[in-house]
N, C-alpha and C positions, 0 to 999 in steps of 0.2 A: 504493500500499500504506499502511495506517495503522501507525504505529509502536506495536506492542503487545508485551507480554510474555505468554507463556503459562506458566501455572504451576498446580500442584494448587491446588484451592480450599481455603481455611481457614475457620475459624469467623467471621472478621470479613467474610467475602464473602456471608454468607446474604442480607442486604438486597439487595444488588446483583444477586445470582442470581435471587431471587424477583421482582425488578422486571422481568425479562425473560419472566416467564410469559406475558403476553399475546401475545408473539411466537409462542409454541408453539400458540396458539388460532387463529392465522391460517390460512386455507385449509381450515377445518373445513367439512364438507358444509353446504349451505344449510339443511338441515332440522334441524340439530343446534343446540342452545342454546350460543350463544357465551359466555355468562357461565359456564355449566357447564364448558365447555372450559378456560377460564382457571383456574377453581377446581381442575379436575383437573390442569392443568399446574403449578400451585403445589404440589399433593401430589406429583407426580412428581419435581420438584426437590427438595422437602424430603426424599423418600425416597432419592432418589440421593445427596444430601449425607449422610444417615444411614448409607447403605450404604458410602460412602466412609470415613467415620469408623470404621466397623466392619471396614474393609479388605475388603469384599466387592465393591467397585467403586472406580473413580476418577472424579473430576470435576475437569476443567481449566477454568480462566477465563482469558479475555483481558482484561488490563488496560491500559488506555490509558496510554502512556508519559508523556503531559504532565499527565494528570489521573488519579488513582488509581481512577477509576470502572471497574467491571466492565462491559465492552462485549461480551462473549460467554461463552458456557458450553457444555460438551459433557460428557455423562456416558457412561461405557462400563463394561461388565461382562461377565463370561463368561455365557454362556447356551447350553443344549443345543439344537441344531437337531433337528427332529423325526426326522431320519435317525440321530441318535445322536452326531453330530459336535459337538464344542465349538466355538462361535463367539464372537468378541467382538460385543457388541451395544450400539449406540448408543441409549440411552434418550431423550436430549434434546440438540438443537442449537439454541441460539438466539443471535441477534446483535442487538445494539442497532440501531435504525434508523439512526443517524448513522454506524455502522460497515458497513453493508450495501454489498457490492461493494467493499470495501477490502482484501479478502484475509484478513480476520479469520476467516471461516468456513472457509476452506482450512487456515488455520494450526491451528485447533481440530481439524479432521478428520485432518490430518497427526499432531497429538499422539496422537489416539485410535488411529490406525493403528500408530504407533510403540509404543504401550502393548501393543497386541494382539500385535504381533510379538515383544516382549519375553516375552509369556506363552506364546509357541510356538503361537499360533493361526493358522490359515490364512485365515480370512475374517472380514470385518467386516460386520455387517448391521444394518439399521435399518428403520423404518417411517416413512411420511408419508402424508398425506391425498391422495387421488386428486385433489381440488380444489386442492391446493397446488402449482400448476404451477411457481411460481418455484423451490421446493425440489426438485421433480422434475428440473428443468432442471439446477440446481445439482449434484445428486448424479450425474446422467448425465454432466455435463462432467468430473467426477472419476473416471468409470469404473464407476460403480455400475450394475448391471442389475437390472431389475424381475424379482422371483422369485415373488411371490404376489399375488393379487388378493382383496379383500374385497368382497362384494356384499352390499346391503342393500335390502330391500322394505318399504315402508310397509304396515302391517296395518290403518291407520285409513282409508285411502282406496281401497284396491284389494281386490277380491274374487279369490279363487283362480280361475284361468282354467279 
């Protein structure tokens, strides 16, 4: 386990949080633009930090105990499920490559789950790419179950059968 401190993100964490954006682009489907995915990840993180500042969400960071560098981030907010139930929703979870498999991701997810329980919510949901097998294994190991499937068909190469 890496010695980290989990705390709410502050204004001084913006640069460290945005540096993790490329991690959110990993595992994107092969036919998607990886640079576009990284740009989108930066926008998601910026939006999550703005939502946290407006108290519509919370963003937690993991800070290395020896070096004040941000080594992980998770954002969580309330979101209505299509059934009408309110769930907590993890928008982003990213861990610096040097902190992978050190327990940082688990600690961040535990912070997100604790926040969700404090809000009186019964479920924590998230999405990840089907090609992101490492993330899918990580979430499965934490007890997350797959609930939905997104399907995509290329319209450039295939004709309707």
